[in-house]
C-alpha angles and dihedrals in degrees: 000000000000099000109021095168092051090048091049091049092050092051089048089050093050094047091045091052091048089052089049090054088051089051091049089054097044100043097067091044092055092043091051092047094049092043093047104038104030139043091228094117085072094052113095116229110182112142140158103033108211101180139303136304120241089264091054097254116132119274111218125195088218104035112177105145117195116268138054121297136297097022092040130026099249092263125228089329092066093044092052092045090054096044097045090048091050093047093052091045094048095049090053091042091052094058096040095048093043096050104028108028103032100019088214119192097182124108111304090209094054090046091047091052093052091042091052090049091050091046092054092047093048091046090057093046092048091046091053091049092046090068088070099053112019101075096040092050094050092043093049096048100037103034112015095043092031095228094138112182093004089054090050092054092048090047089051089054094046095048091047091050092049091049091048091049091054090050092045096057095041098044100052096069090041091052090052087060101042100035099057129157116226118198114259114250113248111230111253112258112244117231108234108199 
């Protein structure tokens, strides 16, 4: 193969985009289920304050204020919809990237440990970044442009794409480290005398 790294990156890119499409399909289903069958939209989930907004209000790493979007933050229902969607996507992504893209033959348990650690770290980084773009996107599409439910769906898609893009660019170098290929050991030649 002339460009093995480019080929590997292209396979990573295709699988990652397939996983993003899966996330885009699952996220609204989980949001709908939590909104319809639970009262979790009304449960505030604002944790890990990491400073203050420009207006002096607290800035939370996970900022899902009680109430429907855009006035609220979707509450615990939105948080769970996002996290369950990400968990399902990342479990599938782990096995596909490990076996198809990187053809790793190292310990699956060691790789899973490092993958889980990276997943948690990236989740925190993406959550901190989401505070900058989530509320303005929902407000713009639902309220300012008056798109209501259609704006909410488009905002869901945009926030999921931004979150996936963050994961995409952070995970590739991590995968290169945890999904290695070690040369197979040649069986020792027996000395026939």
